[in-house]
N, C-alpha and C positions, 0 to 999 in steps of 0.2 A: 323545619324549623324544632328546636329542641324542645323539652317538655319542662312544664315548672317546678316538676319532681327532680330534675337531675340537676335545680339549682336550689336544692334544700327545700322549697317548699312543699305544704301538706292543705288538702281544702278541707275545710271546717264548714261547719254549721249547725246555727240554733234553730229551732223549728217549734212552734206554739200553733198547733191545733185549734179549730171549731168545734171542742166535743162538747155532748151532751152528757148531763150528768148522770151517774151511775148507770151508763147504757156503756159499760165495756167493748161490746162487739161491733159498736157505729167509733170507737174513739181506735179500734183497732184500724179500722179502714182508714181514717182519716191521718193515721202514723201512717198507713202504707202509701195513702197515694202520696204524699211529703216523701218518705224514702225513693217512691220510685221520679221524683221531680228530683230530688237530689243526686239521684244516681247520673241521670242526663248531664247535672251539671261537673259530676268528677268530683261530688261530696267524698273526702275516705272517712269523715269523722262527724258522725250525726249527732245532734243530743237532744232532746225534749224534756217539756217541765215537768216538773215537780207531780204525784199521781197523776201526771195524765191521762192513764185506762183509766179513771173510776172519775176522776173530778178531786181537788183536793178539797171541796167543800161539802163532801156527802157525811161528816160529820158522826153522828151514831151509827149511822149506814155501814162503815168501816168494820164496826162487830159484825155484819151478817155475813153468814157462810157464801147466801148468793152471791154476793156482791165481791168477795174475794175469790170465788172459782168462778165468775165472770173476769175477773183480769187475768187469772191465769191463763184462762182459755183463750184469751185477747193476745196474751203476751206470745202465749203458743202459736198462732197465725201469723204474730208477726213473724216469727222464729221460721217457719216454715216460708214466709214470702220472703227473705231476707236468704234462700236456698241460693235464689236465682234471682232475685229482685234487685237485690241491694249487696254489693259488695264491699261495704268497706265498714264501721263498729256502728253500732247504733244502740245508744242508750235511751230508754224509757223509764219513767216511774209509774209505782201502781205496789200496792198494801201486800205484805206475806207474811204468813205465820211463820216463829222456827224460835225451837226452845219454848215454845206453850206463851208466847209472846209475838205479838203484833208491832212490825216495824217498818214503817215510811220507806220505802227502799227505790233502788238504781240497780235495776237490768242492762246488762253491760250483755251484747250478744253480738255474731257475727259469721255470715256465711252460714245460716242455721244452726249454729253451736250457741249455747246457753257460755260465755264465760266467766260468769261472777256475778254476784249480788252486793252492792256496796246498802248498807242502814244510815240512814238519816243520824246522826249525834247528837246534835243539841236541838231539842225543842222547845221551841218558843211556849211559856206559856203565860204570858200576859197580853194587858190590853184588849186587843179584839182576837187575840191566838189562844188555841185551847189543844196543841198539840199533844200535851202531856195526857188530857184526858183519852184520848186514842190512842195513841202509838209509846212505841216502848224504845228509849236512847240505846244507839249501838254499846254503852257502855256496859249495858246487861248482858248484852249477846255472848253465850258458850260456847257454841258451835261454831266451828272453822269449815262446817260444810251442811249444805241440805238437800235435800234428794228433790228437783224436780223434772218431772216430765221421765219420770226411772230413770235420771241420771243424777249423782252427787258435783255437785257446783259448788267451788271456792266463795263463803260467804265470809264477809269482816270489812271492817274500813283499813284495813293492812293490805289493802288490795292494789297492784296498780299494773296496766294494761300496756307490753311495749311492742311496738312494729320495728324489728332488725332494720328490714330494707331503709325505710324510711326514717329513724334513727328518732321516732315520736312515741315518747312516754304519757299515760293517758293518769289520769287519777281524776276520782269524781266526789264530790262533796252535795249536799243538797244545802238550797234555801240559808234558814238561821245559821247553818255551819260557817257562812260567811261573815259572818254577822260580831262572830266572837271576838276577844282580843285576838285568838292563836286558833286561825280555821286550818280546819286536819290539809288544806293543802299545803298549808304553809311547811307542816312535815314532809305531803307526799314532794313536794320542790326537793326538798334536801337530797331527798332520796333518787334525784333522777327524772320526775313527773314535768316534763316541757310545754304539755297543755291538759288543763286545770278545767273540767267540769264541769259544772252546776247547775241542777234541777231546781228549780224554781216556782211558789206559787206567791209572788210579791203583790200583795195587793197595793192600789195607790191614793195616795193622800195626798195633799198640799206640802209640796216641797219634796218629795220624797225621791222624784223621779230623778232628783242631780245629787241626792245623798247615793243611792245605786247607785249610778253612775260612777262616783267617788270612789265606791268599794270596790267595784270592778279593776276599776283603771288602776287605783292603788296597790290592788292584790297583783294583779299583773304582772305590776314594777317590782312591787316587794319581793317575787315567785321567780324573778326575770323569764314568763312564761307566757304563753297564749292561756287566754283565760275566755270560756265562751260560754254565757251566761241564756238560759233559755224560762221564761216563766210564763204562766198561765193567762191563756186571755177570757176574752167578754163568755164566755162560754159559762162560766164558776157563775155557784150562786150569785145574786144582787141582793139577798136578806138583809146581809148589813154592809156588806163590801162590794168595790167592783178590780176588780184584773183588766191589765192593761195588755197583756201580754206581751210586754218589755224583751226583746232579744238583743245581746249585744255580742261582738267581740272587740276583745282589747288585746293587744300585745305588746308588753315591756313596756305599761304605761303610758299606751297610744290607742285611741277606739279607731279598729278599721271598719265596720260597721254597727248598725243599728238600725231598728224596727222601728217603724210608725207603731203606736201605742192605740187601745181602744180599737181599732180595726175587727170586723165581725171575720174577717176570712181569712183564710189559714196563713199563716206567718212563716217564710224561709227568709234566713237569712245568712249570706254566706260569703266567705272574702278566704284569702289565701294567708296562714304562718308561714314566718321565715324560721325553721329549724336552726338553721346554719347562724343566723344572726343572732338567734337565744341562745347557741352555745358559746360563739364568738364572745357575749357577753356575760355569760358565765363563766368561762376562762378567766379572762380579762378583770374580773370583781372576784377578784381573792377569797375576800372577804362572807362571800357567798358557799363559798365551800368549807371555811372554817366551822360554821352553825352544826356541819354535820358530825362534830365531835364532841359538841355540847353533851353531859349526859343525860338532859335531859328530854334530847331531840333522836336519842337512839333510838324507836320501835324501828324494830326489825320487819319490812314489807317482804307478801308475795309479789313474785310478777306472773302475769299471765299475757306469752303470746299469741296475738292476732296477727292476722297476713289482709293486706289490700291489696287489691288490684292492679297491675300497671294503668298507667291513664295519659298513654304515649301522646294522644290525640289533643290535652288540653294544653294547649301553648298557650294563654290570655291572663295575663295575671288576674285576681279578682279583689285588688286592695289598689287606693290610690298611692299612686309612687309618683313624687313631686320634682320635676326634673330643675328643682332649685330648692334641695333639702335648706339651704340657709338663710332663707327669705321667707318665712312667712307666707303664706297667700292670701289669706285676711287681714285687710288695711288697722284691722283695730291691734292684732294680734302684733303685726308689723312694728308700730307705732310702738307696741308698749317694748317689741323686742329691741327697739331704737332706743329708744330711752334708757333703757337697762346696760346697754351697753356703754355707750355713752357716761353713763354714771359710775361706770363698774370703771372704763379707760379716767376720768377726773378724777376718784378714789387714788387710783396706781399712780398717777402720777405725783398727784396732790403730798401722799405719803414721803416720796420720793425728795419732793422740794422740800418739804419740811424737815426730812432727814440731813441733805446735805446744806440746811440752812439757808432757802432761796438763792442757789447763785443765780448769775445771768443766764438764760437760755441763749442759742441759739435752736433756729432751724431753719433748714432748707426749704421754699415753696416756690415752687416749679409752677402753677397754674394747672395742675392734674388734679386727680381723685384722692391718692394719699397722704400725699404732704396738707393737701387743702383741710382734709380731715384732724391729723394729730395738729396742724395749727390754731382748727375751732378749740380743740382738746385741750389746749394750753393755753389757749385763751379763758375759757372755762372754767378751770381751775384755779388760775392765778384770780379769776374773780370770786370766786368761793375762798379764797384763803383772806381774802382782802392785802391781795397785793395787786401794784398797779402792771397792765399790760406793758408800757414802753421798755417796763425790763426787759423783754422779749426781744433779743437781737433778731428779724428774721431777713433772709438773704435767698435775694433771688438771680439767679446765676445764669445766664442765657450763655449759651454755648454754641456748637456748627449746629445745629439743629432745632435751635428752639423758634417755633412759631410764634407768631407777633399775635395772635387771640392769645396764646397760655401764659405769655409774658406781660399783655395787658392785664389778664385777669389776675397774677400775682401780685403785679404790682398795687392796682386799684383793689383789690381782697386786702391788702395790709395796710393799706391809707384806710381803710372803711373802719378797719380792727382797731386801731389807734396803737400799732406796734409799733417798734424803733424800725424802722425796715431802710435795706440798700440794697440798688443794683450793682453785682460785677461783672462786669466783662470775663468772661475765662478764657479768651478764645485767645488771647496773648500768651497767656501763662502755659495753655495746651501746648501751643506752637512752642515755644521756647524748651519745653520741655521734650519733645516730640524731636527737635533738635538734638540734645544732649542725650539723648539715647539713641540719636542715629536710625530711627525708625524715618519708615516711607509709606505711608500713612495710601494704600489707596495704588500702593505703588507710583506714588509722586514725591520725585526726590524736593525735599524741602531748602536742597542747600541755598541758602541769599533770596527766601521770598517771606517776604514782609502776610501780613494777617489776609491784608484784602488782595495782596495775589495768589495766598493760598486759594481765599475764598472763592475768585473766581476760576479755578482750577477745576476746585470740586463741583461746583455749578456743569462744567463737561462733561461728569463720568456718565456712563452710559448705566444704566439701571441694573444692570446685570453685574456689574462689578462696584457695585453701591453698598458694599459689606466690609469692618471693619474692625473686627474686636477688640484690638487693642486700640484704636482711633475713642473706640466708646470707651473703654477705661480709664482712659488716659481724665477723659472730662470727670467720670463720676467721678476719679479720687480724687482730684483735684475741688472740686466740690465738696469734699466732707474734710479736706486737709483743711480749708478755709473755714467751715464749719466749726472743726474741732478747735481749733485758735482764737474761735468768735465766744465761745461759753460751754456750759453746758447741753450738752446735744441732746435733741429731743428725735428720737427716728421715726421713719416715715412706713418705711416697708410692710408690705399686708401680706396676711397669711398663703396666701396663692403664689406670691411668688418667692418665697420662700421655698415651697413644695416643688416649685419648677425652678430653685435656682437663679431664678433671673432674677438676680442684682450681683454689683461687683465685690468683691470679695475685699473687702476691707474699706468701701466702699460708701455707698449705701445701705451696704447690709450690716455697718456698722452705726451704733450710737450708746449715748450715756443710759439711755431707758427707750424704749421703743412701744408707741403704747397702741397702734396696730398692728402685734406681732401674731394676734391671733384672729384677727377681723379676716374672712374671705372676701373676692376681690366685688363678688356679686351684690356682699354685704355691705359695702364699703361705699357705694352708689348710692345705697336709702340709706344710710348713716348721712352723709352729707346731705341728700334733702331733707332729709327728717328735720336736721338742723337747720336747715336754710328757714324751714315753714316754721318752727315751734322754739326756736333757742334765739336766732335772729331777725331782723327787721330792718328796711329801706334798701340803700347801696347794698351794703352786704348779701341782702338776702338775694337780692337779683344776681348779682356776680356770682351765687353759689350754686345758681340753677343754668345759668348758662357754664360752669367747669360740669357740674354734672349729665347735658345735652357733648359734653367735648370728646371725641376720642383719644380712647388709650394710647400711649405712645411714650416712650423713655427720652426722644425727642435726642438723640444722642450722633444719629446720620444724618447727613446732610439734606436738605430739605430737597425734595423731586419736581419735578415740572407742573410748573402753578402752584408753588406753596408746596407739595404732597408731604406730610408728615410719612414716619417711620410710624406702621401698625404693628403697635406687641402683638398682636391675637393673629395675625400673618403670619406669626412664626412659632410661637406656642399652641396656637387654636384659642378659639373662642371660649371666650372665662369661663361663661355657662357651664361647657361642657368640661374645664379642667375644676371648677368646682365641684361636680357632678363627681368625677372619677375619685378626688381626693374625699370627697365625705363617704364613700361608697369603700376607699382603701385603705382609708386609715379608721376609719370609726367601726366597719364593722367586717376589717381584714375578707373583703370579696376577691374571686380569682377576677381576672381579666376577662375569662369570659362571662362569669357573672354579671358583673359591669355593663359588659357588650349587652346583654338578655335584658338588665333590668333598664338600661336606658331607649331597648328596642317597646317599652311597654311606657314609654313621657308622649310628651309632645314635642321631642328630640327626634322621632319616629315620623320621617316626611320632611322635617327642617334639617335634618343631614341625612345623608344618604349614610349605611350601614357603612360603606368604607370611609368614608369619612370618618366618624366615628373612632374607628377603627384603628386608622393612621392618628388622631391625636390623641388614643389612649396611648399606644406603641411611644408616642414621644413625650407623653407624660411619665412612662415608666421609665422609660430611659434617661431624663431627666432629672425627674426624681431618684432613683439608685444616684448616677452620677454626680450629684451636688449636695450629697449628705453632709461631706463638710463645714459647707456651708452653716448648716444650723447647729454642728457641735460644738458650737463656739457664737450661742446667738448671744444678745446682750440680755438685759432684764425685760419684762415687759407683763402687763397682765392678759391673763385667761380669760377670755369670755363667752366659749362654747363648750364645747362637748371635743371639741376637734382642737387641738394644739400641735406644734413640733418643737415644742422646750425642750431641749435635753436635758434638762434638773426632773423634767415629769411627767411629762407624756409621750415624748419620743426621741427614744437610743435605740438606734443603729450603728452598726459599723461605717464606716468612710468608704471601706473596701468593698461591700459586701457587692454578690456579683444580681443581676438583671435577668441572666438567661430565663430563669427556671420561668419567671414572667411571661419573659420579649415571646418565649417558645410557643406559651401557649394559644397565644396572640397567633401563629401563622399558622 
C-alpha cells in the first residue's frame, strides 16, 4: 500500500505545551516530549506557540539577560534532540537580542540545524497587550544574519523554508501578524509559501474564538494554503488574562483539525495537508499569480532548504475525507445547501422566463428524481413570478420500459401541483419510426407487428439479449420531439449524467434551459427530499418522498421478470462512487491512482472492494472522455457549485482527447 506522501500529502501539527513561566529548561523538555509524540505520528512540520520557551506573559522579565540566556540554552537543548529525535521541521518561539534590540522570534530548526530566525512584525500595544513595551518590530531589524551557538543564522521576515521533495514551502508569522490588514503570510504566499505557520499567544475573551477561527479559515482561503496555528495554553499567567491553548489547522478555507481549549494537558493537533490540491487551485485561480506583479508586493525573499525523511509507513490519512463531497453531512448545512441551490435554480429560470416573456413551458415528467426536481423548480419559479402553474405543459410519456410505480407517481405529482398535464403513450410512434428506419430491435423483425404483438415478443427476450442502444435512443428522441413541439422545454438532466454521457444526444441531452445542469445525482435526491419537507405539503409531499425512495432508472429497456426495471447503476456504477470520482477528478485534477487512494480512506473501504472501485473508475474515465461531444453543446443552465461542466465557463476539452494516459495508470 502506498504512503500518503506519494499522493502529495504532508503531515503537519500544532502543539501547545503545558509550560512553566520563566522556566526555559522545563519548557524545553515539554517541547521535546511533544516532538517525540509527533515523530511517532510521522509529523513533518511542527509549530509551537509564541515565546513558548519562556512564556508569553513574562513581561519585564524579558529584559533580564538570565531569562533570555535560559531561552537560548533551551533552544540549544531542542537542537541537540532534533539531531536524532525528530526528523521534521520544528518552529518554536523565544526572545532574542539582535542589533541591540529585543525581538519576539520564531526559531526554525531541523535535524540539529538552526535554519533561520523570523521576528514578529506587528506588535499589539492596545487594550490588554503591551508588546511594544518589551519588543521591537521586525521593521527595525538591520541585520540579515545573527550569530547563535557559534554559527551565522539567517534572520528576517524575508525567509521561506522549502523542501524540494515534498514541494512544501513554509512561511512563518507571529500572532498579531495575522490580525492586520495585510498579514506577512499574504506576501509569503505570493512568493510560493503553501504552508503558513503562526506562533501565537491569543488570550480568551467572549466571542474571540469565533473571530480567531474566521481569521485562520479566511487566510488559508485567501492564500490558497495550509495554515497551522498554535497558541499558548493555561500555563500562562492569569493575573489579568486566560489563555486556552487553541490550536487550528486549515486548508484553503476548510478546517481540518482543532484542539479543545482550556485543557491543562499538552495539546498536539495533527492533520495532513494536500499540497497537490493547493497547487492545482493556485494554477486554476490565475488571479492568484497576478498579485506577484504588483509593485507593492515585490518584496524579495530568501529561500532556505530543509529535508524531511521519508515516512513510507504512514498510509492512513489524518483528516476527514467525505465519501459524499457534494452532500454536507451535518443536517443544518445540508438544509442550507439545498435551500441555496433551489433558490439559484429558481432565480436562473425566472430570469430566462422573464426575458422570453413567459412563454408556455414544456417539461417531461417520468416519476424519477431529475424530472421531479426540475418540475418543482419550475412550479416555484412561476409562483415567485406571479404566473399561473397551468401555463406549464407537463407530459408523461410511458414507453416500453415504464413501470407502473413511476407512471403513477408522475401523474399524481402533476395533478397535485396543479399543472396542465397529459399522458402520451409513445410506443406506437416509436414502433412506426423503427419500421421506417428498418430497425430490428433485439433482432426482432417488426414487419406486420403491432404494438401489442411487439410487446409480447419483448417479454420473451432472454436477460442476456435485453440490450439495444438504438431501441433506447428512439424512445428518448421521440419524447424530446414531442416536448420541443409543446413549448419552451425545461431540461432535467443532472451533472453526473453529463459527466458519464448518460443521455441521448439531441434528446434528453437538449432543452431551452436546464435547471439541473450542475447538480450532481447524489444531491438531487436530497434536494427533492428537502423540497418535500420544506416547500410542499399534503399529497405532493407524500408522492415526493416515494419518488426519493424509487430506484434510479431510465426505463428505456423492456421490463424484466416480475416487472424488474432497468437499473442505471448496474451499468455506470453506484452514483455515490461516480460523484466521488467526478468531484476529485474535476475539482482537484486528481490522478486515477490518487482517486483510488482517497476512496480507500473513506467509508467506501469495506463497502466496495478495491477491485469494484477500480472497475467503476475505469468506466467513469472512459465514459467521461468518450462523451465530451455531448457536453460541448450544452443548453444554458445555472452553475450552483464549485464543479460544473459548462463549455462556456468551467470545462473546455477537445471531444477527441484520448483517455489512454489515465486508463494506463489504472492498469
